[in-house]
C-alpha positions, -999 to +999 in steps of 0.1 A: +753+581-217+736+550-232+715+522-216+707+489-228+692+456-217+713+428-201+704+392-193+693+382-157+697+349-140+660+345-144+664+348-186+693+330-183+675+298-165+642+307-191+665+303-220+683+271-209+649+253-199+636+262-231+665+251-249+670+221-230+629+214-235+633+218-274+663+191-275+646+170-249+612+167-272+635+155-304+656+128-279+689+152-291+718+149-264+735+183-263+755+213-243+738+240-242+755+277-233+744+313-225+768+340-222+765+376-218+779+402-247+811+399-235+813+364-244+811+355-207+796+321-194+764+330-174+750+294-173+751+260-191+734+225-195+749+192-206+721+169-211+724+135-204+745+112-231+760+144-247+794+139-261+822+154-233+831+178-262+804+194-265+808+210-232+838+226-248+821+234-283+788+251-269+804+278-247+828+286-275+802+288-305+780+314-279+810+334-271+817+338-309+782+349-315+783+371-289+819+390-298+811+387-335+775+400-330+761+375-355+755+341-360+786+318-356+778+302-390+790+331-408+823+324-398+822+289-406+809+297-443+837+325-449+862+298-438+848+271-461+846+298-489+887+298-486+890+332-463+912+306-440+925+338-420+897+340-400+909+308-380+935+330-366+909+357-354+919+360-316+893+346-289+871+329-317+877+292-311+840+284-319+839+292-357+807+265-361+773+268-367+754+266-336+760+301-321+731+324-320+731+360-305+705+375-284+691+404-295+670+428-277+662+463-285+686+463-318+712+453-294+734+421-288+732+415-251+743+378-251+743+348-271+734+310-269+755+280-281+746+245-287+765+215-295+759+178-300+733+172-329+733+184-368+745+222-369+711+233-381+694+214-353+721+231-330+706+265-342+669+254-337+675+245-301+691+277-293+663+297-310+637+277-289+656+290-255+659+326-270+621+329-278+615+321-241+625+356-238+599+370-257+570+347-241 
């Protein structure tokens, strides 16, 4: 039987805290979500001033990254290049840049999704959160 690491509540809090600090330092109003490898929400924060819709988009981006085992941007790029059939993929509503998988010991154990600013900045916030696991 194989074993793999899983996210603890302490890990989730560390990710959210580091991601929030990065967003706050840049004065970005966003929503940040952390999910497990099955795309189930483990924690979320909506910063002051973040658009209400961002609280729905960030967990969807995280879920897409976790279930797809890759950054959600890959789906957005594929769709934008004309493969619109991906829009019908089951359970994948967040096919927009901003979902980043959490990889530990070469296994996807969850993902972070961010929504509220430019997509590349959403990714930077997610990466800052994930970096807290290596600290």
